[in-house]
C-alpha positions in Angstrom: -1.2 -27.6 14.3 1.5 -30.1 15.2 4.3 -28.5 17.1 6.8 -29.9 14.8 4.9 -29.3 11.5 7.4 -28.7 8.7 7.6 -25.5 6.8 6.7 -25.8 3.1 4.6 -22.7 2.2 5.5 -19.2 1.5 3.2 -16.2 0.9 4.1 -13.2 -1.3 1.9 -10.1 -0.9 2.1 -8.5 -4.3 -1.1 -6.6 -4.7 0.3 -3.1 -4.2 0.3 -0.4 -6.9 4.0 0.5 -6.8 3.3 4.2 -7.0 6.9 5.2 -6.2 7.9 3.8 -9.5 5.3 5.5 -11.7 5.0 5.8 -14.7 6.9 2.4 -15.1 4.3 0.7 -12.9 1.3 2.2 -14.7 0.8 -1.1 -16.6 3.6 -3.3 -15.2 3.7 -4.9 -11.7 6.5 -3.3 -9.7 7.5 -6.9 -8.7 8.4 -7.5 -12.4 10.9 -4.6 -12.6 14.2 -6.2 -13.4 17.3 -6.2 -11.2 19.7 -6.4 -14.2 18.0 -9.2 -16.1 15.9 -10.9 -13.5 12.5 -9.7 -12.1 12.5 -8.7 -8.4 9.8 -11.3 -7.6 12.1 -14.1 -9.0 14.8 -13.3 -6.4 12.2 -13.8 -3.7 10.9 -17.1 -5.0 14.5 -18.4 -5.3 15.1 -17.4 -1.7 12.0 -19.4 -0.7 13.1 -22.4 -2.6 16.6 -22.1 -1.1 14.9 -22.4 2.3 13.1 -25.6 1.3 9.7 -23.9 0.7 8.0 -25.2 -2.5 4.4 -24.2 -2.0 4.3 -20.6 -3.2 1.3 -18.4 -2.8 0.8 -14.9 -4.3 -1.7 -12.4 -2.8 -2.3 -10.5 -5.9 -4.6 -8.0 -7.4 -5.7 -6.3 -10.6 -3.1 -5.7 -13.3 -0.7 -8.4 -11.9 -1.1 -11.1 -14.5 2.5 -10.8 -15.6 3.6 -12.4 -12.3 1.6 -15.6 -13.1 2.7 -15.6 -16.7 6.4 -15.3 -15.5 6.1 -18.6 -13.6 4.5 -20.4 -16.5 5.6 -21.7 -19.9 5.9 -19.3 -22.8 5.5 -21.7 -25.7 6.1 -19.2 -28.5 9.3 -17.7 -26.9 10.7 -21.1 -26.0 10.1 -22.4 -29.4 11.9 -19.5 -31.0 15.0 -19.8 -28.9 15.1 -23.6 -28.6 18.6 -24.9 -29.4 20.3 -21.4 -29.2 22.6 -20.0 -26.6 19.7 -17.8 -25.4 18.0 -20.9 -23.9 20.4 -20.8 -21.1 18.8 -17.5 -19.8 15.7 -19.5 -18.9 17.6 -22.1 -16.8 16.9 -20.4 -13.4 13.2 -19.8 -14.0 12.7 -23.3 -15.3 14.2 -24.6 -12.1 11.6 -22.7 -10.1 8.8 -23.9 -12.3 9.9 -27.5 -11.9 10.4 -27.3 -8.2 7.5 -25.2 -6.9 3.7 -25.2 -7.0 2.2 -21.8 -7.5 -1.1 -20.6 -6.1 -2.9 -17.2 -6.6 -5.6 -15.4 -4.6 -6.8 -11.8 -5.1 -6.8 -9.1 -2.4 -9.8 -7.1 -3.4 -8.9 -4.1 -1.3 -5.5 -2.8 -0.2 -6.0 -2.8 3.6 -2.6 -3.3 4.9 -0.1 -6.1 5.2 -2.0 -7.8 7.9 -5.1 -7.9 5.7 -3.0 -9.3 2.8 -1.7 -12.1 4.9 -5.2 -12.9 6.2 -6.4 -13.1 2.6 -3.9 -15.9 2.1 -5.4 -18.1 4.9 -7.2 -20.5 2.5 -3.9 -21.3 0.9 -2.1 -21.9 4.2 -4.6 -23.7 6.4 -3.3 -24.9 9.8 0.4 -24.8 8.9 3.3 -22.6 9.7 4.4 -20.5 6.8 6.8 -17.9 5.6 6.1 -14.4 4.2 8.5 -12.6 1.9 8.1 -9.0 0.9 9.8 -8.9 -2.5 10.6 -5.1 -2.1 13.1 -6.2 0.5 15.7 -7.9 -1.7 18.1 -9.9 0.6 21.5 -11.0 -0.7 23.4 -13.8 1.0 26.5 -13.1 3.1 29.7 -13.2 1.1 31.0 -16.3 3.0 31.1 -19.5 1.0 27.9 -21.6 1.1 26.0 -18.9 3.0 22.3 -18.8 2.6 19.9 -15.9 2.5 17.7 -14.4 5.2 14.7 -16.7 5.0 16.9 -19.8 5.4 18.3 -18.3 8.5 14.8 -17.8 9.9 13.7 -21.3 8.9 16.8 -22.8 10.8 15.7 -20.8 13.9 12.1 -22.0 13.5 13.3 -25.6 13.4 14.8 -25.0 16.9 12.1 -23.0 18.6 8.8 -23.7 16.6 7.4 -20.2 17.1 6.9 -17.1 15.1 10.1 -15.5 14.0 10.8 -12.1 12.2 13.9 -10.7 10.6 15.3 -7.4 11.9 18.3 -5.1 11.2 19.7 -2.1 12.8 18.8 1.1 11.1 19.9 4.7 11.8 17.8 6.1 14.6 16.5 8.9 12.4 14.9 6.3 10.1 12.7 4.5 12.6 9.6 6.2 11.4 9.8 4.1 8.2 9.7 0.7 9.9 8.1 -1.4 12.6 10.5 -1.4 15.5 10.9 -4.0 18.2 12.3 -4.1 21.8 13.2 -7.3 23.5 15.5 -9.4 25.5 18.6 -10.9 23.7 18.4 -14.6 24.5 21.5 -15.5 22.3 23.7 -13.4 20.1 21.5 -11.6 17.5 18.3 -13.3 18.7 15.7 -11.4 20.8 12.5 -12.5 22.5 10.1 -9.6 21.6 8.5 -7.6 24.4 7.1 -4.7 22.4 6.6 -3.6 18.8 5.8 -0.1 17.5 4.8 0.6 13.9 6.7 3.6 12.4 7.6 5.4 15.6 9.2 8.9 15.6 12.9 8.6 16.5 12.2 10.0 20.0 9.5 7.4 20.7 11.3 4.4 19.2 12.0 1.6 21.7 15.2 0.7 19.8 16.7 0.9 16.4 15.9 -2.7 15.6 13.7 -2.5 12.6 11.5 -5.3 11.1 12.2 -6.2 7.5 10.2 -8.2 5.0 10.9 -11.8 6.1 8.6 -13.6 8.5 8.0 -17.2 9.7 4.6 -17.3 11.2 2.6 -19.9 13.1 -1.0 -20.3 11.8 -2.5 -18.8 15.0 -1.4 -15.4 13.5 -4.6 -15.4 11.5 -6.7 -15.2 14.7 -4.6 -12.4 16.0 -5.0 -10.5 12.7 -8.8 -11.0 12.9 -8.7 -9.5 16.4 -6.5 -6.5 15.4 -8.5 -3.3 14.8 -7.7 -1.2 11.7 -5.2 1.7 12.3 -4.4 4.7 10.2 -6.1 4.7 6.7 -8.2 1.7 7.8 -5.2 -0.6 7.4 -4.6 -3.7 9.5 -0.9 -3.7 10.5 0.9 -7.0 11.0 3.0 -5.3 13.6 0.0 -4.9 15.9 -1.0 -8.6 15.5 2.6 -9.7 16.2 2.7 -7.4 19.3 -0.5 -9.0 20.6 1.0 -12.5 19.9 4.3 -11.6 21.7 2.3 -10.6 24.9 0.8 -14.2 25.0 3.7 -16.4 23.8 7.2 -16.5 22.5 7.9 -14.5 19.4 11.6 -14.1 18.3 13.4 -11.6 16.2 16.8 -12.4 14.5 19.4 -10.1 13.1 19.9 -11.9 9.7 23.2 -12.1 8.1 23.6 -10.6 4.6 22.6 -7.4 2.9 19.2 -6.0 2.3 18.2 -3.6 -0.4 15.0 -1.5 -0.1 13.8 -1.9 -3.6 10.6 -0.2 -2.7 12.6 3.0 -3.1 14.3 4.2 -6.2 17.6 4.6 -4.5 17.5 1.1 -3.1 16.5 -0.3 -6.4 19.5 1.3 -8.1 21.8 0.1 -5.4 20.6 -3.5 -5.8 21.0 -3.3 -9.6 24.6 -2.1 -9.2 25.3 -4.7 -6.6 24.1 -7.6 -8.7 25.7 -6.3 -11.9 29.0 -6.1 -10.2 28.6 -9.5 -8.6 27.2 -11.5 -11.5 28.1 -9.7 -14.7 31.7 -8.3 -14.3 
């Protein structure tokens, strides 16, 4: 890998079952649930494109065909609404389809986020890449011309050319729901990671700085994942691989600017819907 290799690829692990949203997700991918009138996954791909990443890979699974269909032409629908005011509703998705190349690979078993990312190695090769977890919906700061979380990580990568993860402060009592880092603050809001713990009890957490679903990874992460033994439930945790990497080389964490909604939970999903409705439709 060239030290200055440009970022152009982004992986979306989307193979999960979405059991917290049953029965809605019995026959519908959770990533296709709408935040007002736009599927959750579309917000993530828009964020990737905003950051300059146009090679979009999905780590998918059974029952997820609707995601591929969403990023494809619907000839019957488009014929029916051609020339009407409804055609404007397809403007955003058409921009993504015209700007991005989409790739799909199946994760045959759900063995953790680390395993999902490793499944995407054939699409990445020897290049740096980003990972977006669509459940974490990130809105841009309210300042004019501000960009979302992934763009902020990409800017930092272009300075340091190392693995970078997004973090935010969470209430100490909530650390058991996240990977949590400790590290040395090398500039305001940017930490060189010294340790990472997956879902620690509050009394065991090294800090309240929690990892959220935005990563920029160098391709050597695949070797670290391969050398990471499975943990609970046989799952390979990306946190464990990143911890091993941080012991060998520089890995940074950055407090991103903006607002995150945990759309993997019903409460966070409702909060995101209310936020985007108030912002875009009132």
